[in-house]
C-alpha positions as CSV (number, residue, x, y, z in Angstrom):
1,X,189.3,300.9,-128.2
2,X,189.6,303.1,-131.8
3,X,191.3,306.2,-131.9
4,X,189.2,308.6,-133.0
5,X,191.7,311.7,-133.8
6,X,191.7,313.4,-137.2
7,X,194.6,315.1,-139.1
8,X,193.7,318.0,-140.5
9,X,197.4,319.0,-141.5
10,X,197.9,322.2,-138.9
11,X,194.9,321.0,-136.9
12,X,194.6,317.5,-135.4
13,X,191.0,317.2,-133.8
14,X,190.5,314.6,-131.0
15,X,187.7,313.3,-133.4
16,X,186.1,313.8,-137.0
17,X,183.0,315.7,-136.0
18,X,182.6,319.5,-136.6
19,X,179.8,321.0,-135.5
20,X,178.9,323.7,-138.5
21,X,178.5,326.9,-138.7
22,X,174.8,327.9,-138.0
23,X,171.9,329.1,-136.1
24,X,173.0,326.9,-133.6
25,X,176.4,328.2,-132.7
26,X,175.2,332.1,-133.0
27,X,175.2,331.7,-129.1
28,X,177.9,331.0,-126.2
29,X,175.3,328.4,-124.9
30,X,174.9,326.9,-128.6
31,X,178.4,326.2,-128.7
32,X,178.9,325.0,-125.2
33,X,176.2,322.4,-125.9
34,X,178.1,321.2,-128.9
35,X,181.2,321.2,-127.2
36,X,179.8,319.1,-124.3
37,X,178.3,316.5,-126.8
38,X,181.6,315.9,-128.0
39,X,182.6,317.8,-130.8
40,X,185.5,317.9,-132.1
41,X,185.3,321.4,-133.3
42,X,182.5,323.8,-133.4
43,X,182.5,326.9,-136.5
44,X,180.6,330.0,-135.1
45,X,178.1,331.5,-136.8
46,X,179.5,333.7,-139.8
47,X,179.9,337.6,-139.9
48,X,181.1,340.2,-142.7
49,X,181.6,343.5,-143.2
50,X,178.1,344.0,-144.8
51,X,175.5,345.7,-143.0
52,X,172.7,344.3,-145.7
53,X,174.0,340.5,-144.8
54,X,173.5,340.6,-140.7
55,X,169.8,342.3,-141.6
56,X,169.0,339.2,-143.6
57,X,168.6,337.8,-140.5
58,X,165.9,339.8,-139.9
59,X,164.3,337.8,-142.5
60,X,165.2,334.4,-142.2
61,X,162.5,331.6,-142.3
62,X,163.6,327.7,-142.0
63,X,161.0,325.0,-142.4
64,X,161.3,321.2,-142.6
65,X,160.2,319.3,-145.9
66,X,158.9,316.0,-145.9
67,X,159.6,313.1,-148.6
68,X,157.0,314.5,-150.3
69,X,158.0,317.8,-150.3
70,X,155.7,318.8,-148.0
71,X,156.4,321.2,-144.8
72,X,156.5,319.3,-141.6
73,X,156.7,320.0,-137.9
74,X,160.3,320.0,-136.8
75,X,159.2,317.5,-133.8
76,X,158.0,315.3,-136.4
77,X,161.0,315.4,-138.9
78,X,163.0,312.0,-139.6
79,X,166.2,311.5,-140.6
80,X,165.5,312.3,-144.0
81,X,163.6,315.2,-144.2
82,X,165.5,318.3,-145.6
83,X,166.1,321.3,-143.9
84,X,164.9,324.8,-146.4
85,X,165.6,328.1,-145.1
86,X,166.2,331.5,-145.8
87,X,169.6,332.7,-143.1
88,X,171.4,335.8,-142.4
89,X,174.5,336.6,-140.3
90,X,175.3,337.2,-136.9
91,X,174.3,340.7,-135.9
92,X,176.3,340.9,-133.1
93,X,179.0,344.2,-133.3
94,X,182.3,342.3,-133.9
95,X,184.3,343.7,-130.8
96,X,181.6,341.7,-128.7
97,X,181.2,338.8,-131.1
98,X,185.0,337.9,-131.0
99,X,185.1,338.5,-127.5
100,X,182.3,336.3,-126.6
101,X,184.2,333.6,-129.1
102,X,187.2,333.4,-127.4
103,X,185.9,332.8,-124.4
104,X,184.2,329.9,-125.9
105,X,187.3,328.9,-127.5
106,X,189.3,328.8,-124.0
107,X,186.5,326.6,-123.1
108,X,186.9,324.3,-126.0
109,X,190.7,324.3,-125.5
110,X,189.9,323.1,-122.1
111,X,187.9,320.0,-123.5
112,X,190.7,319.5,-126.3
113,X,188.4,320.9,-128.8
114,X,188.5,324.2,-131.0
115,X,185.9,327.4,-131.7
116,X,186.7,328.6,-135.0
117,X,185.6,332.1,-136.4
118,X,183.8,331.7,-139.8
119,X,183.9,334.8,-142.4
120,X,180.9,334.5,-145.3
121,X,182.2,336.4,-147.9
122,X,181.1,340.2,-149.6
123,X,184.1,341.7,-150.5
124,X,188.0,339.9,-150.3
125,X,189.8,342.7,-148.4
126,X,186.9,343.3,-145.6
127,X,187.2,339.9,-145.3
128,X,191.1,339.9,-144.8
129,X,190.6,342.5,-142.1
130,X,188.0,340.3,-140.1
131,X,190.3,337.4,-140.6
132,X,193.3,339.3,-139.3
133,X,190.8,340.8,-136.4
134,X,190.0,337.0,-135.3
135,X,193.8,336.0,-135.2
136,X,194.3,339.5,-133.1
137,X,191.8,338.3,-130.6
138,X,193.0,335.2,-129.8
139,X,191.3,332.7,-131.7
140,X,193.0,330.0,-133.2
141,X,191.1,328.6,-136.5
142,X,189.6,330.6,-139.2
143,X,186.8,329.4,-141.9
144,X,186.4,331.3,-145.1
145,X,183.1,330.2,-146.4
146,X,183.2,331.1,-149.9
147,X,180.0,328.6,-150.8
148,X,176.7,330.2,-148.9
149,X,173.8,329.3,-151.5
150,X,172.3,332.8,-150.3
151,X,174.7,334.4,-152.5
152,X,172.7,333.7,-155.3
153,X,169.9,335.9,-153.9
154,X,171.3,338.4,-151.5
155,X,170.2,341.8,-152.3
156,X,173.5,344.2,-152.6
157,X,176.3,341.4,-152.9
158,X,175.7,341.2,-148.8
159,X,176.9,337.2,-149.2
160,X,178.9,336.1,-152.5
161,X,179.0,332.7,-153.3
162,X,182.1,332.2,-155.5
163,X,181.7,329.3,-158.1
164,X,185.0,331.3,-160.7
165,X,188.1,329.4,-159.7
166,X,190.4,332.5,-160.0
167,X,187.8,334.7,-158.0
168,X,188.4,332.0,-155.2
169,X,192.0,332.3,-155.2
170,X,191.9,336.1,-155.3
171,X,189.7,335.7,-151.8
172,X,191.6,333.1,-150.5
173,X,194.9,335.1,-151.4
174,X,193.6,338.2,-149.2
175,X,192.7,336.4,-146.3
176,X,196.2,334.4,-146.1
177,X,198.2,337.5,-146.3
178,X,196.3,338.9,-143.6
179,X,196.7,335.8,-141.1
180,X,198.9,332.9,-140.4
181,X,195.8,331.0,-138.8
182,X,195.0,327.5,-140.0
183,X,192.4,328.4,-143.0
184,X,189.5,326.2,-144.0
185,X,188.0,327.2,-147.3
186,X,184.3,326.2,-147.7
187,X,183.2,325.7,-151.4
188,X,180.1,325.3,-153.8
189,X,179.6,322.6,-156.1
190,X,176.3,324.2,-157.2
191,X,178.1,325.7,-160.3
192,X,181.7,325.7,-161.8
193,X,184.0,323.2,-161.2
194,X,184.8,322.4,-157.7
195,X,188.3,320.7,-158.4
196,X,189.2,323.7,-160.0
197,X,187.8,325.7,-157.0
198,X,189.8,323.3,-154.7
199,X,193.2,323.6,-156.8
200,X,193.0,327.7,-157.0
201,X,192.2,327.3,-153.1
202,X,194.8,325.1,-152.1
203,X,197.0,327.4,-154.2
204,X,196.1,330.5,-152.5
205,X,197.2,329.4,-149.2
206,X,194.1,327.3,-148.1
207,X,194.9,324.6,-145.0
208,X,191.8,322.8,-145.5
209,X,188.6,322.3,-147.2
210,X,185.1,321.7,-146.6
211,X,182.9,320.4,-149.5
212,X,180.3,321.1,-149.9
213,X,178.0,323.8,-149.2
214,X,174.0,323.5,-149.6
215,X,172.3,324.4,-152.3
216,X,169.8,327.3,-153.6
217,X,166.3,325.7,-154.5
218,X,163.0,326.6,-154.8
219,X,159.9,324.9,-154.0
220,X,155.6,325.7,-154.6
221,X,153.4,324.7,-152.4
222,X,150.8,323.0,-154.7
223,X,148.1,323.8,-152.5
224,X,148.6,327.5,-152.3
225,X,150.4,327.8,-155.5
226,X,152.7,330.2,-154.1
227,X,156.6,329.4,-153.0
228,X,157.2,327.6,-149.4
229,X,158.9,330.4,-147.5
230,X,157.8,333.2,-150.5
231,X,161.3,332.9,-151.9
232,X,164.0,330.7,-153.0
233,X,165.8,329.2,-150.2
234,X,169.1,327.0,-149.2
235,X,167.8,323.6,-149.2
236,X,170.0,320.4,-147.6
237,X,169.4,316.9,-146.7
238,X,170.5,313.4,-146.3
239,X,169.8,312.8,-150.1
240,X,172.7,315.3,-150.9
241,X,175.5,312.2,-149.4
242,X,176.2,310.8,-152.9
243,X,176.8,314.4,-154.4
244,X,178.5,315.6,-151.2
245,X,180.7,312.5,-151.5
246,X,181.1,312.3,-155.1
247,X,183.2,315.8,-154.7
248,X,184.7,314.3,-151.8
249,X,186.0,311.4,-153.6
250,X,187.0,313.0,-156.5
251,X,189.1,315.5,-154.8
252,X,190.8,312.7,-152.7
253,X,192.2,311.4,-156.0
254,X,192.9,314.4,-158.0
255,X,194.5,317.3,-155.2
256,X,197.9,316.7,-153.8
257,X,198.1,313.5,-151.3
258,X,197.0,314.3,-147.5
259,X,195.1,317.3,-148.6
260,X,192.8,317.5,-145.8
261,X,188.9,317.4,-146.8
262,X,185.8,318.1,-145.0
263,X,182.6,316.7,-145.9
264,X,179.2,318.7,-145.6
265,X,175.7,318.4,-146.5
266,X,174.0,315.1,-145.8
267,X,175.8,313.6,-142.7
268,X,173.0,313.0,-140.7
269,X,174.4,309.4,-138.5
270,X,177.5,307.8,-137.3
271,X,177.3,305.6,-140.4
272,X,177.3,308.5,-142.6
273,X,180.4,309.9,-140.8
274,X,182.1,306.6,-142.2
275,X,180.6,307.1,-145.6
276,X,182.6,310.3,-145.6
277,X,185.7,308.6,-144.1
278,X,185.8,306.0,-147.1
279,X,185.6,308.9,-149.8
280,X,188.2,310.5,-148.8
281,X,187.5,312.8,-145.9
282,X,188.9,313.3,-142.8
283,X,186.2,314.7,-140.9
284,X,182.6,316.1,-141.2
285,X,180.6,319.2,-140.8
286,X,177.2,318.9,-139.4
287,X,174.4,321.8,-139.2
288,X,171.1,320.7,-140.3
289,X,171.5,317.4,-138.0
290,X,172.2,319.6,-135.0
291,X,169.5,322.1,-135.5
292,X,167.1,319.6,-135.6
293,X,167.8,317.0,-133.2
294,X,169.9,319.1,-131.1
295,X,173.2,318.8,-129.6
296,X,172.9,315.4,-128.9
297,X,173.2,314.4,-132.6
298,X,176.7,315.1,-132.3
299,X,177.0,312.4,-129.3
300,X,175.0,310.0,-131.4
301,X,177.1,309.7,-134.1
302,X,180.1,309.9,-132.0
303,X,178.7,306.5,-130.9
304,X,177.8,305.2,-134.0
305,X,180.9,305.8,-135.4
306,X,182.6,304.0,-132.4
307,X,180.1,300.7,-132.7
308,X,181.5,300.5,-136.7
309,X,185.0,300.4,-135.8
310,X,184.5,298.3,-132.8
311,X,182.4,296.2,-135.1
312,X,185.2,296.1,-138.0
313,X,188.0,295.8,-135.8
314,X,189.4,299.5,-136.9
315,X,192.2,300.6,-134.7
316,X,192.9,304.2,-136.0
317,X,190.4,306.3,-138.6
318,X,193.5,307.0,-140.6
319,X,193.1,303.1,-141.3
320,X,189.9,303.8,-143.7
321,X,190.3,307.5,-145.2
322,X,189.9,307.4,-148.8
323,X,189.4,303.4,-149.1
324,X,186.3,303.4,-151.0
325,X,187.6,306.5,-153.0
326,X,191.1,304.8,-153.7
327,X,189.4,301.6,-155.4
328,X,186.6,303.3,-157.4
329,X,186.7,302.5,-160.9
330,X,186.1,305.2,-163.8
331,X,183.3,304.0,-166.0
332,X,185.7,303.1,-168.8
333,X,187.6,300.4,-166.7
334,X,184.4,299.0,-165.4
335,X,184.9,295.2,-166.5
336,X,181.9,293.8,-168.9
337,X,179.5,291.5,-167.8
338,X,176.5,289.8,-168.7
339,X,173.4,292.1,-168.3
340,X,171.2,291.5,-165.3
341,X,167.6,291.1,-165.7
342,X,166.2,294.6,-164.2
343,X,162.4,295.1,-162.9
344,X,161.3,297.4,-165.9
345,X,161.9,294.3,-168.3
346,X,158.6,293.0,-167.5
347,X,156.6,296.6,-167.7
348,X,157.7,296.5,-171.5
349,X,155.7,295.0,-173.5
């Protein structure tokens, strides 16, 4: 039987699957469902100090888009459907919110798992205060989300997406100074250089990195000729997995050896978890799969991961972390070969 434990430095998970921050993890019942399904950890829905961030939840909207970019019923959405949405942060007063998270984390501890608090930033100093409050309340892990795509559209800086490396360093430094807890930092690849962001986050005290947050997008409905959702929205889907794993693999090869990386955006199946590990991740964060298929998606991923390891004779997941990334060639090192015949050859003249 395979040892599924995931070594994230200051955190050791019983398996590499983390239920990511989302509307599913906004209630004790949702968090429990993810824990019951076997998640190694659950990241609670994000909070911050900005009233506008919580008010964004009042205008939230969520649709599934099929392969033709048409809105499809949730119950008919396949693995290749994309989640397109507006969203906001948790609206519960902070003291009540933290009390719920501490209760949830106590239940997680009994399952050899974790519940992490999440802060989606507006300003750096309030984020630091929230982190200190999380530690004082008794939580064991904090995620700092610097990647929210909604930051590109949010009114009045209610939430921010940081794509400047020095800004990342400033925010992470402020939070690191306020808490001794293990700190995960979630980064974007929509703009800027994710490697530079990762390096500055580590220099400022991040313990683990999550790459990459969803992207901000825009999609018209060709029948109504109006925007789907009536606005821009955040989008993610299985199509994003190669994009996510590109940056995971680059970080694996560039950052100090052993840097704990988690992959997010595009993971839908157990085989996708394997792909993330081979690219250099030590764990994955999943949200859309759980929002569309329920917490059972986590159990399905674990079963798929165990089946793969059994088939390949893998005794520990550490054996395969970065195996594909470590053998990837730069374009300049790819050996010359005889040109193959391609389908388009027959379409040219």
